[in-house]
N, C-alpha and C positions, 0 to 999 in steps of 0.2 A: 575143877575149872573147865568150862566148856570152850572148845576151840572151833573156829570155822575151818572147814576143809575147802581150800580154793579149787580143788579139782572137781568138786561136786556142786559148786555154786550155780544156781539156775540163772540164766540170762533171759533174754526176750523169748517168750513163748515156752519157758521151762527148759530150754536147751542148755547143756553144759558147755564149758569152753571148748572141750575136745570135739563136741558135735559141731560147734560153730566153726572150728578150725577145719574139720573135714568138709563142711559145706563150702567154705571159702576156697579150699584147694580144688574142689570139683568145679566151682564157678569160675575160678581163674583159668582152668584148663579150657573150659568152654569159651571164655572170652578171648583167649589167645587165638583160637580159630577165627573168631569174628574180627579181631584186630588185624591178623595176617591177611584176611580177605578184604576188609574195608580200609585198612591203613590206620584207623584210629577209632576209638569209642569215647564218648563223653562220660564224665563222672556221674551225671544224672542217669544215664543208661545203666551204669554199674549199680547205682543205688536202687533203681527199680528192679534189677535182676536179683539183688540181695533182699528183695521184699522189704525194703526200708529198715533192715536190721543193721544198726550202726556198727556192731562188732564184726559181723560178716563182711560188711562193706570195707572197713578198715583193714581187715585181714586179707581180703581179696586184693586190695591195692598193694599191700605188703608183698604178697606172693608174686604179683605181676612185676613189681620192682626187682625182686630177687631173681626173676627169670630174665631180666635184662630189658624190660620195657621202660620207656620214659613215662612216668605217671603224671607229669606236668606240675602245675602249681596253681595258686589262686588266679593268676592272670590267664593261664591256659588250662582250664579244667577238663583235660582229656588224657587218655592213655594212648600212646602211639608206639610204633616200632622204633627202636633205637637205630639210628643210621651209623653203620660201622665203617 
């Protein structure tokens, strides 16, 4: 019986999930600098930065939220510094 190995499944442009995760971590680090400088960035800017790759985009938002940023919602589609 043949089984699919989820670790090697190709996503957009033939990238594996691990590759997408690494790209998203790098992108979130770069975006943190821009957010700290400008105060916020829009979801559309993040999507463009992720080259319209939905998985990288969603993972980037996840990592920004884990790092303590406010990722907004459908009414406020932006990522901003959390006010402590």
